[in-house]
ZAZAMAR-8265 format. One record per residue (C-alpha): x, y, z; residue in one letter. Coordinates in pm, whole numbers, padded with zeros to 5 digits, always signed. Last residue first. Layout:
N
XYZA ...
END
This chain:
221
+06102+17200-02205K +05959+17357-01835H +06166+17358-01507E +05956+17298-01209G +06110+16993-01128P +06515+16995-01208E +06632+16914-01519E +06785+16573-01622V +07030+16439-01873F +07116+16016-01883I +07448+15882-02089N +07749+16057-01865E +07540+15879-01551A +07580+15571-01781I +07959+15624-01817K +08015+15740-01474K +07845+15447-01274S +07532+15411-01127L +07448+15280-00784L +07077+15207-00750H +06877+15286-00455N +06541+15203-00414V +06252+15457-00250G +06037+15478-00593N +06390+15559-00737I +06721+15663-00565T +07054+15756-00727I +07400+15696-00630L +07677+15803-00845V +07979+15700-01013S +08242+15930-00986E +08522+15668-00923D +08671+15794-00623F +08426+16079-00548S +08148+15900-00553I +07795+16149-00579K +07510+16096-00344E +07127+16088-00329S +07019+16221-00689L +06689+16154-00603L +06475+16030-00968I +06188+16143-01107E +06114+15982-01451T +06019+16181-01723N +06171+15995-01965L +06245+15604-01868K +06470+15480-01533I +06338+15201-01328G +06589+14996-01283I +06543+14738-01592A +06489+15068-01832S +06834+15162-01691I +06945+14844-01813Y +06829+14840-02176R +06934+15151-02218L +07291+15077-02144V +07355+14763-02346E +07138+14981-02631D +07392+15216-02642S +07423+15546-02835T +07105+15630-02746D +07164+15883-02525N +06921+15952-02237V +06700+16290-02212K +06466+16463-01987R +06446+16239-01685V +06311+16452-01375I +06537+16580-01065Y +06528+16565-00722S +06842+16691-00496R +07045+16556-00263R +07360+16578-00477P +07419+16862-00751E +07414+16732-01132A +07723+16698-01287S +07723+16336-01344C +07323+16344-01432L +07402+16584-01750M +07147+16879-01726L +06978+16943-01975N +07045+17158-02317K +06793+17347-02507K +06862+17395-02872D +06546+17297-03008S +06536+17224-03391I +06382+17435-03638N +06431+17245-03993G +06158+17371-04196N +05897+17073-04131I +06021+17064-03754D +06319+16905-03585P +06286+16660-03370I +06398+16711-03007P +06591+16454-02880D +06433+16277-02567G +06556+15923-02613H +06128+15818-02749P +06219+16119-02987D +06126+16465-02895F +05823+16744-03012K +05595+16497-03156P +05344+16703-03417Y +05055+16449-03351G +05180+16142-03501L +04953+16143-03795Y +05103+16460-03906E +05434+16388-03850D +05405+16068-04075L +05221+16285-04317K +05521+16525-04325N +05719+16227-04363I +05588+16072-04616F +05598+16405-04817K +05986+16420-04768D +06041+16045-04891T +06143+15735-04694C +06391+15562-04843V +06718+15677-04622H +06566+15744-04261E +06444+15371-04333F +06745+15163-04202K +06890+15377-03979E +06535+15396-03804A +06537+15011-03693E +06844+15103-03542V +06750+15286-03340H +06410+15173-03235V +06506+14852-03055E +06679+15048-02728D +06371+15233-02685W +06134+14965-02707S +05925+14899-02989Y +05547+14868-02963G +05445+14927-03312L +05293+15246-03276H +05409+15421-02963Q +05816+15342-03044H +05794+15263-03420L +05598+15596-03469F +05853+15764-03230V +06145+15621-03383E +06020+15701-03753I +05995+16037-03638L +06334+16033-03510R +06471+15949-03798H +06309+16103-04039K +06379+16457-03881R +06737+16363-03811I +06780+16310-04244L +06653+16645-04268N +06854+16792-04080V +07135+16653-04257A +07062+16772-04538I +07030+17094-04395K +07288+17099-04247E +07528+17010-04587G +07376+17330-04784K +07415+17561-04455D +07813+17436-04562T +07916+17156-04293L +08175+17157-04147S +08515+16983-04179F +08929+17025-03922G +09143+17276-03892R +09445+17155-04035Y +09334+17228-04413P +08994+17346-04407T +08746+17144-04553N +08448+17306-04617E +08112+17066-04657I +07834+16983-04892W +07956+17192-05160G +07874+17006-05429P +08319+16923-05468K +08350+16870-05074T +08159+16581-04991L +08346+16367-05247K +08639+16451-05135S +08554+16392-04790I +08471+16009-04905M +08767+15961-05011E +08962+16076-04740S +08726+15901-04503V +08776+15574-04678S +09170+15642-04594A +09070+15723-04237P +08966+15390-04243S +08588+15320-04073V +08394+15252-03766N +08197+15568-03837L +08294+15754-03507K +08621+15656-03543L +08659+15749-03900A +08504+16039-03848L +08725+16136-03550S +09044+16067-03734S +08986+16266-04002T +08834+16573-03899N +08589+16703-03721V +08637+16876-03388K +08394+16809-03082S +08095+17060-03001G +07886+16787-02960E +07683+16937-03229S +07954+16910-03435Q +07965+16522-03399L +07630+16515-03475E +07695+16752-03768Y +07961+16534-03918I +07755+16218-03876H +07485+16344-04057K +07696+16446-04346I +07899+16073-04332Y +07566+15880-04316D +07377+16080-04587E +07706+15975-04802V +07706+15665-04749S +07317+15565-04794T +07331+15738-05120S +07162+16092-05216F +06850+16120-05345M 
END
C-alpha cells in the first residue's frame, strides 16, 4: 500500500504527461495546489523507489513502475464513478470528489469484482476510457468542440470533469454523453460557439467549449 499523497502525486504526473504538458516543480505545484518546496520534497521520495525519473532542467516523467501505479488508480477511480452514477444516483458533477476518496482504499480484488458487476464498462460518466484489468487503455482522441467545423452535427463523447460548475451548467442546457448537437456558428472575436440542441440555441464560452469533446455521427469509439 502507498500513502494517499504518494498516489496523488503519481496520478497527477501521469495526467500532466497525458495532456502533453511539461511536468516540473511549478506545473505540479499548480495542479496540486501545494508549494514548490513540498513538490521538491515529494519528488525526492518518488525517485528513490524508481517510480519517476527526474532529469535536471527537463522535468519529471514516470517510469514503467510509476505508470502502472497511476493507471491502476485511474481504473479504480473511473469504475467507482460508474458505480456511484449508475447505482447510487450521483450526478456526474458529484462522482469525482467521492471517487477521489475511495480510490485509495479499494483493493485490486474489490475493483476487479466491481468491474465484473458493472458489466466491464469501457467509459466513465464523463466519457473517459477505463483501463482494463491488464492496464490497457484506449488512446482515442475526440475533437474539442471549439476546434470543430461549424454548421455540422456532432455527438458529445467526453466532458472534462475538472469543473463541477461546467458540468452543472451544460447539464442544465441538455448536454450529456451521446447528446447530438449542431455547431451552428463560431464567434471569432471571443472564440465562443453557438450550438443548437433540440432546436434551442445556446452560446458557450471558449472555456466551456474547450471542456467538451465530440465526434461526427457515424464514427465509432
